[in-house]
C-alpha positions in Angstrom: 3.5 12.3 -17.9 6.0 9.4 -17.6 8.0 8.2 -20.6 10.5 5.4 -20.6 12.8 5.1 -23.6 14.9 1.9 -23.8 15.5 2.0 -20.0 17.7 -0.6 -18.2 18.4 -0.9 -14.5 20.2 -3.5 -12.4 22.0 -4.2 -9.1 25.5 -5.6 -8.6 26.0 -6.5 -12.2 22.7 -8.2 -12.6 20.2 -6.6 -15.0 16.7 -6.4 -13.5 14.9 -4.4 -16.1 16.0 -4.1 -19.8 14.8 -2.3 -22.9 11.7 -0.8 -21.2 9.9 1.6 -23.5 6.4 2.8 -22.5 4.3 5.9 -21.7 1.9 6.5 -18.8 -0.3 9.3 -20.0 -1.9 11.8 -17.6 -5.1 10.6 -16.0 -4.4 6.9 -16.7 -4.8 4.0 -14.3 -2.2 1.2 -14.6 -1.5 -2.0 -12.7 2.0 -3.4 -12.6 2.3 -7.2 -12.1 5.0 -9.7 -12.0 6.5 -12.3 -9.5 8.3 -11.3 -6.4 11.8 -10.0 -7.2 10.9 -9.2 -10.8 11.5 -5.5 -10.4 8.1 -3.9 -9.5 9.5 -1.8 -6.7 12.5 -0.8 -8.8 10.2 0.3 -11.6 8.2 2.5 -9.1 11.4 4.0 -7.7 12.4 4.9 -11.3 9.1 6.6 -11.7 9.7 8.5 -8.4 13.1 9.7 -9.4 14.6 7.7 -6.5 16.7 5.7 -9.0 18.2 6.8 -12.3 18.4 4.5 -15.3 21.6 2.7 -16.1 20.8 3.1 -19.8 18.1 4.8 -21.8 16.1 7.8 -20.6 13.1 8.6 -18.3 11.1 11.7 -18.8 8.9 12.8 -15.8 6.4 15.6 -16.4 8.1 16.4 -19.8 11.7 16.7 -18.5 14.5 14.1 -18.5 15.0 13.0 -15.0 18.8 13.4 -15.2 18.2 17.2 -15.8 16.7 17.7 -12.4 19.0 19.1 -9.8 18.6 18.4 -6.1 16.0 21.1 -5.6 14.3 20.0 -8.8 13.9 16.5 -7.6 12.4 17.8 -4.4 9.9 19.8 -6.4 9.2 16.8 -8.6 8.4 14.6 -5.7 5.8 17.0 -4.4 3.9 16.1 -7.6 4.1 12.4 -6.8 2.4 10.6 -3.9 4.0 7.3 -2.8 2.2 4.5 -0.8 4.4 1.7 0.4 3.3 -1.7 1.6 5.1 -1.3 4.9 4.2 2.3 5.6 6.3 4.0 8.3 5.1 6.6 10.7 6.5 8.7 13.5 4.9 6.8 16.4 5.0 9.7 18.8 2.9 12.0 16.6 -0.8 11.6 16.0 -2.2 10.5 12.7 -3.2 14.0 11.7 0.3 15.3 12.2 1.8 12.3 10.3 -0.5 13.0 7.4 0.6 16.6 7.2 4.3 16.0 7.4 4.9 16.3 3.6 3.4 19.8 3.8 5.6 20.7 6.7 8.7 19.5 4.9 7.9 21.7 2.0 7.3 24.7 4.2 3.5 24.8 3.8 0.8 24.8 6.5 -2.1 22.4 6.4 -5.6 23.9 6.0 -7.6 22.5 8.9 -10.7 22.2 6.8 -9.0 20.3 4.0 -7.3 18.0 6.5 -10.7 17.2 8.1 -12.1 16.5 4.7 -9.2 14.3 3.8 -9.3 12.2 6.9 -13.1 11.8 6.5 -12.5 10.7 2.9 -10.2 7.9 4.0 -12.5 7.1 7.0 -10.1 8.1 9.7 -11.9 11.1 11.3 -12.2 9.2 14.6 -8.5 8.4 14.5 -7.2 11.9 13.9 -5.5 12.2 17.3 -4.6 8.5 17.7 -1.0 7.4 17.6 0.1 5.1 14.8 0.8 2.0 16.9 -2.9 1.9 17.8 -4.1 1.6 14.2 -5.1 -1.6 12.4 -3.4 -2.6 9.2 -6.2 -1.1 7.1 -6.2 2.1 9.0 -2.4 2.4 8.5 -2.7 2.0 4.8 -5.5 4.6 4.6 -3.4 7.0 6.6 -0.5 6.3 4.3 -2.8 7.1 1.3 -3.9 10.4 3.0 -0.3 11.3 3.6 0.5 10.6 -0.1 -2.2 12.9 -1.4 -2.0 15.7 1.1 0.1 17.7 -1.4 -2.4 17.2 -4.2 0.0 15.2 -6.4 -0.6 14.6 -10.1 0.7 11.0 -9.8 0.1 8.4 -7.2 2.3 5.3 -7.0 1.3 2.4 -4.8 3.7 -0.5 -4.1 1.7 -3.6 -3.1 -0.6 -1.4 -1.0 -3.0 -4.3 -0.1 -0.4 -6.9 0.5 -1.1 -7.0 4.3 -4.8 -6.4 4.1 -7.9 -8.7 4.1 -10.1 -8.8 1.0 -12.7 -6.3 2.2 -10.1 -3.7 3.2 -8.2 -4.3 -0.1 -11.4 -3.4 -2.0 -11.9 -0.3 0.1 -8.4 1.0 -0.5 -8.8 0.2 -4.2 -12.0 2.2 -4.3 -10.2 5.2 -2.9 -7.5 4.9 -5.6 -10.3 4.7 -8.2 -11.8 7.9 -6.8 -8.5 9.6 -7.1 -8.3 8.6 -10.7 -11.7 10.0 -11.4 -10.4 13.3 -10.0 -7.8 13.3 -12.7 -4.9 11.7 -10.9 -2.6 9.3 -12.7 -2.5 6.0 -10.7 0.1 3.2 -10.9 -0.4 0.2 -8.6 2.1 -2.6 -8.3 0.4 -5.8 -7.2 0.7 -9.5 -7.6 -3.0 -10.0 -6.7 -4.8 -10.8 -10.0 -8.1 -11.2 -8.2 -7.8 -7.6 -7.0 -7.2 -6.4 -10.6 -10.2 -8.3 -11.8 -12.3 -6.8 -9.1 -11.4 -3.4 -10.3 -13.0 -4.1 -13.6 -16.4 -2.7 -12.6 -14.9 0.5 -11.3 -12.2 1.7 -13.6 -10.8 1.4 -17.1 -7.2 0.3 -16.4 -4.3 -1.2 -18.3 -2.1 -4.0 -17.0 1.7 -3.9 -17.3 3.5 -7.2 -16.7 7.2 -7.6 -15.9 8.5 -10.7 -17.6 12.0 -11.7 -18.5 13.3 -8.2 -17.5 10.9 -6.5 -19.8 7.8 -4.5 -19.0 5.0 -5.4 -21.4 1.4 -4.4 -21.8 -0.8 -7.3 -20.9 -3.1 -6.3 -23.7 -6.6 -6.3 -22.4 -8.4 -3.4 -20.7 -10.1 -4.2 -17.4 
């Protein structure tokens, strides 16, 4: 699904990632760890097609990312759901409308029944008509996850999704990601929280990738 071949990327003459070669197969669950500033967000942006490698190649869904034109990138991103740590919403629109915006952008209408089921799945049925400023941190992250999967993506990327949450809510969000993986979705979660990774051991067979000295390496052990 995602193949990196000797990929390098940097900003302003500084190399952030170098000689990255790895594969994320369909249906896999990976955690990406590393200190702040190591390049976790950059790695996810490369997976999303938001950034192009300075060197090497990245294949997304069997095609080199540089071969996608503008329309192709738009189509590609419909197959990828992205959850940010600091999720942004349109505050004048209710939660239900914010969740369905990716469908509207692609010219598709939301199925009312599927939307109800999705909001129930993330535990936001009662907040469907609420405005985003009224949501708690955990509710915002669950709304962001619902928005990320409304298009039924094959791949879900989550960038420090539990960074602003308490432990209980972090585990709840992780359980939702595990359920998505059991549905066949490929999951990649960037996090510095090793306790959260260890807590996932009972729920999912996952691999840990670690950014160290500009390289992305398999940590070795399955969780």
